[in-house]
C-alpha positions as CSV (number, residue, x, y, z in Angstrom):
1,M,-4.7,18.5,-12.8
2,R,-1.0,18.9,-12.1
3,I,-0.1,16.1,-9.7
4,L,3.2,15.5,-7.9
5,V,3.8,11.9,-6.9
6,T,6.4,11.1,-4.2
7,G,7.7,7.6,-4.0
8,A,7.2,7.4,-7.8
9,A,9.9,4.8,-8.3
10,G,8.3,2.3,-5.9
11,M,5.9,-0.6,-6.6
12,S,2.8,1.4,-6.0
13,G,4.3,4.7,-7.1
14,A,5.0,3.4,-10.6
15,A,1.5,2.1,-10.9
16,V,-0.1,5.4,-9.7
17,C,2.0,7.4,-12.2
18,R,0.9,5.1,-15.1
19,A,-2.8,5.5,-14.0
20,L,-2.7,9.2,-13.8
21,R,-0.9,9.9,-17.1
22,G,-3.3,10.6,-19.9
23,G,-5.5,13.4,-18.8
24,H,-3.3,14.7,-16.0
25,E,0.2,16.3,-15.8
26,V,2.2,13.9,-13.6
27,I,5.4,15.1,-11.8
28,A,7.1,11.8,-10.7
29,K,9.5,12.2,-7.8
30,G,11.5,9.2,-6.6
31,R,14.3,9.2,-4.1
32,A,16.7,10.3,-6.7
33,E,14.7,13.4,-7.4
34,V,13.9,14.4,-3.8
35,D,14.8,13.2,-0.3
36,V,11.5,13.6,1.5
37,T,13.3,13.5,4.9
38,D,15.1,16.8,3.8
39,A,12.5,19.3,4.7
40,A,14.2,22.2,2.9
41,A,14.7,20.2,-0.3
42,L,11.1,18.9,-0.2
43,W,9.7,22.4,0.3
44,S,11.8,23.7,-2.6
45,C,10.5,20.9,-4.8
46,L,6.9,21.9,-4.0
47,E,7.6,25.5,-4.6
48,R,9.3,24.8,-7.9
49,D,6.6,22.4,-9.3
50,R,3.5,23.9,-7.5
51,P,1.2,21.0,-8.0
52,D,-2.6,21.1,-7.6
53,W,-2.3,17.8,-5.7
54,V,0.5,15.9,-3.9
55,V,0.0,12.2,-3.9
56,H,2.4,11.2,-1.1
57,L,3.4,7.5,-1.4
58,A,7.0,7.6,-0.2
59,A,7.4,5.5,2.9
60,L,9.5,3.1,4.9
61,T,7.4,-0.1,4.8
62,D,9.9,-2.6,6.3
63,V,7.9,-3.2,9.5
64,D,10.7,-4.8,11.5
65,R,13.1,-2.1,10.5
66,C,10.6,0.5,11.7
67,Q,10.5,-1.4,15.0
68,R,14.3,-1.4,15.3
69,E,14.6,2.2,14.2
70,P,11.6,4.1,15.5
71,E,13.2,7.5,14.9
72,R,13.9,6.6,11.3
73,A,10.4,5.4,10.9
74,M,9.0,8.7,12.0
75,A,11.5,10.6,10.0
76,V,10.4,8.9,6.8
77,N,6.7,8.1,7.4
78,T,5.5,11.0,9.5
79,T,7.7,14.2,9.5
80,P,7.6,14.7,5.7
81,V,3.8,14.8,5.8
82,Q,4.1,17.9,8.1
83,T,6.2,19.7,5.4
84,I,3.8,18.7,2.6
85,A,0.7,19.6,4.7
86,S,2.1,23.0,5.5
87,W,2.9,23.8,1.9
88,C,-0.5,22.6,0.8
89,A,-2.3,24.6,3.4
90,E,-0.4,27.8,2.4
91,N,-0.9,27.2,-1.3
92,R,-4.4,25.7,-1.5
93,G,-3.0,22.4,-2.6
94,G,-4.5,19.0,-2.1
95,L,-2.8,16.2,-0.2
96,L,-3.5,12.5,-0.8
97,L,-1.7,10.4,1.8
98,L,-1.4,6.6,1.2
99,S,-1.8,5.0,4.6
100,S,-2.3,1.4,5.8
101,I,-4.7,-0.9,7.5
102,A,-1.7,-1.4,9.9
103,V,-3.0,1.6,11.9
104,F,-5.3,-1.0,13.6
105,D,-4.2,-3.6,16.2
106,G,-5.8,-6.5,14.4
107,R,-8.0,-7.7,17.4
108,K,-11.2,-7.2,15.5
109,A,-12.8,-10.4,14.2
110,S,-14.1,-8.8,11.0
111,P,-12.7,-6.4,8.4
112,Y,-12.0,-2.8,9.5
113,T,-14.0,0.1,8.2
114,E,-13.4,3.9,8.3
115,A,-15.5,4.1,11.4
116,D,-13.2,2.0,13.5
117,A,-10.8,3.8,15.8
118,P,-7.0,3.2,15.1
119,S,-4.9,1.6,17.7
120,P,-1.5,0.6,16.1
121,A,0.2,-2.6,17.2
122,N,3.7,-1.6,16.1
123,V,5.9,1.4,15.2
124,Y,5.1,1.2,11.5
125,G,1.4,1.5,12.2
126,E,2.0,4.3,14.7
127,S,4.1,6.3,12.2
128,K,1.2,6.0,9.6
129,W,-1.4,7.0,12.2
130,R,0.5,10.1,13.1
131,A,0.9,11.0,9.5
132,E,-2.9,10.6,9.0
133,R,-3.6,13.1,11.7
134,I,-1.3,15.6,10.2
135,A,-2.8,15.2,6.7
136,A,-6.3,15.7,8.1
137,G,-5.3,19.3,9.0
138,V,-5.2,20.2,5.3
139,P,-8.5,21.6,4.0
140,R,-8.2,19.5,0.8
141,H,-7.0,16.2,2.0
142,L,-7.6,12.5,1.2
143,V,-6.3,9.7,3.3
144,V,-6.4,6.3,1.5
145,R,-5.8,3.2,3.6
146,T,-4.9,0.0,1.8
147,G,-2.9,-3.2,2.5
148,W,-1.4,-6.4,1.4
149,L,-0.3,-4.9,-1.9
150,F,1.1,-7.0,-4.8
151,A,2.4,-6.2,-8.2
152,G,3.3,-9.7,-9.5
153,D,6.2,-8.5,-11.5
154,A,9.9,-8.2,-10.9
155,S,9.3,-5.1,-8.6
156,D,7.2,-7.1,-6.2
157,R,9.4,-8.0,-3.2
158,K,6.3,-8.4,-0.9
159,F,4.4,-11.6,-0.2
160,V,3.2,-12.5,-3.7
161,G,6.6,-11.9,-5.2
162,R,8.3,-13.9,-2.5
163,I,5.9,-16.8,-2.9
164,L,6.5,-16.8,-6.7
165,D,10.2,-17.0,-6.2
166,L,10.1,-19.7,-3.5
167,A,7.5,-21.9,-5.2
168,R,9.7,-22.2,-8.2
169,E,12.6,-23.5,-6.0
170,R,10.8,-25.7,-3.5
171,D,8.3,-28.6,-3.4
172,S,6.5,-27.3,-0.3
173,L,6.2,-24.0,1.6
174,D,5.1,-23.3,5.2
175,V,2.7,-20.4,5.2
176,V,1.0,-18.6,8.0
177,S,-2.7,-19.4,8.3
178,D,-3.7,-17.1,11.2
179,R,-3.2,-13.7,9.7
180,F,-5.9,-12.2,7.4
181,G,-6.0,-9.2,5.0
182,S,-7.3,-7.8,1.8
183,P,-4.9,-8.6,-1.0
184,T,-4.8,-5.6,-3.4
185,W,-3.3,-5.3,-6.8
186,V,-1.4,-2.0,-7.2
187,E,-2.9,-1.5,-10.7
188,N,-6.4,-1.6,-9.2
189,L,-5.3,0.7,-6.3
190,A,-3.9,3.2,-8.8
191,A,-7.1,3.2,-10.8
192,G,-9.0,3.8,-7.6
193,I,-6.8,6.7,-6.6
194,R,-7.3,8.3,-10.0
195,R,-11.1,8.0,-9.5
196,L,-11.0,9.4,-6.0
197,L,-9.1,12.5,-7.3
198,E,-11.3,13.0,-10.3
199,E,-14.5,12.7,-8.2
200,Q,-13.0,15.2,-5.7
201,T,-13.4,12.8,-2.8
202,R,-12.3,14.2,0.5
203,G,-11.6,12.7,3.9
204,L,-10.8,9.1,4.8
205,V,-11.4,6.0,2.6
206,H,-10.4,2.4,2.6
207,L,-9.4,1.1,-0.9
208,V,-8.8,-2.6,-1.3
209,N,-9.7,-5.4,-3.6
210,E,-12.9,-7.1,-2.5
211,G,-13.6,-10.7,-1.6
212,G,-11.7,-10.7,1.7
213,P,-10.7,-11.4,4.3
214,A,-8.1,-13.8,3.0
215,S,-5.4,-15.7,4.9
216,R,-1.8,-15.8,3.8
217,V,-2.4,-19.5,3.0
218,D,-5.4,-18.6,0.8
219,L,-3.2,-16.1,-1.1
220,A,-0.3,-18.5,-1.4
221,R,-2.4,-21.4,-2.7
222,E,-4.1,-19.1,-5.2
223,V,-0.7,-17.9,-6.5
224,V,0.7,-21.4,-7.1
225,A,-2.5,-22.6,-8.7
226,L,-2.7,-19.7,-11.1
227,V,0.9,-20.1,-12.3
228,G,0.6,-23.9,-12.6
229,L,3.0,-24.9,-9.9
230,A,2.6,-28.1,-7.9
231,T,4.2,-26.6,-4.7
232,R,2.4,-27.8,-1.6
233,I,1.3,-25.0,0.8
234,R,1.4,-26.2,4.4
235,P,-0.5,-24.1,7.0
236,V,1.4,-23.1,10.1
237,T,0.7,-20.6,12.9
238,S,2.5,-17.2,13.0
239,D,4.5,-18.5,16.0
240,T,6.5,-20.6,13.4
241,F,8.1,-17.4,12.1
242,P,8.9,-15.1,15.0
243,Q,9.2,-11.4,14.0
244,L,10.5,-8.4,15.8
245,A,7.4,-6.2,15.3
246,P,4.0,-7.5,16.4
247,R,1.8,-8.2,13.4
248,P,-2.0,-7.6,13.5
249,A,-4.0,-10.8,13.0
250,M,-6.7,-9.0,11.1
251,E,-5.6,-6.5,8.4
252,A,-8.6,-6.9,6.1
253,A,-10.7,-3.8,5.3
254,R,-14.0,-2.8,3.7
255,S,-15.5,0.5,2.8
256,E,-18.9,1.9,2.3
257,R,-17.4,4.8,0.3
258,T,-15.6,2.6,-2.3
259,Q,-17.7,-0.6,-2.2
260,G,-17.7,-2.2,-5.6
261,W,-14.9,-0.1,-7.0
262,L,-12.2,-2.7,-7.1
263,P,-12.7,-6.4,-8.2
264,P,-12.4,-9.4,-6.0
265,W,-8.8,-10.2,-5.1
266,R,-8.8,-13.6,-6.8
267,E,-9.9,-12.0,-10.1
268,A,-7.3,-9.3,-9.6
269,L,-4.5,-11.8,-8.8
270,K,-5.4,-13.8,-11.9
271,D,-5.2,-10.8,-14.2
272,C,-1.9,-9.7,-12.5
273,L,-0.2,-13.1,-12.8
274,A,-1.3,-13.5,-16.4
275,R,1.3,-10.9,-17.2
276,R,4.0,-13.2,-15.8
277,L,2.9,-16.3,-17.7
278,G,5.0,-17.5,-20.6
279,H,3.7,-19.5,-23.5
280,D,4.3,-22.7,-21.5
281,G,2.0,-21.6,-18.7
282,K,4.8,-21.4,-16.2
283,A,5.8,-18.3,-14.2
284,R,8.6,-16.2,-15.6
């Protein structure tokens, strides 16, 4: 297949491009190659490269910035999907949209499934939910929801990456204990995306590492233990760290469609962090 990947320079984009190479022709498009908010430029890019599938990963994922700048959030996360969807519908292309478990409000006591009705709690979640509805209008479409992504390397500026950095500097860390999710390694996610494409899956799927739900405290403690640090993780409530955008308490997911595809998150985290370990067993 000829596959165009947007957001190819990002943490998940780089992993997806690696996973798809070797058997597929990958056209990697980062921000330097195409500004997805420029509809004319994006359309021209699609016309020039004419992919069989567009794997759309480009997004604004800073949740608080989305809350401050809702128009920007929609311009980056929603409007480009309309351009891609229109091109795919006209040219019989397939559209895979990477979405988020943040389309839910987090009030459920157990992990979300594809059967649950979205009800976003913040602007970021709303921008992704609107994008999902646009993508669903393409005959060949696939919406993949995931969450709590980690890479464990220098590109990881999300939770796991921040914990690694802070745990090397401090004796103790306060970590939120009342928010839950499904920690997911981008390499596992990328392998799952390749499988979905090759098996010609259509519609909506949740794709996360199994073994959840996990709290932020669970994840932080696992990180420091795996890299051999003695940093103490102290549980606190989310009120300790006020944030502009409301955060769902439950962002864990499960799926009947992809059950058993990805390993448990603790196993994935161990494999991920092993790449960062030096000969002395300490995190690089």
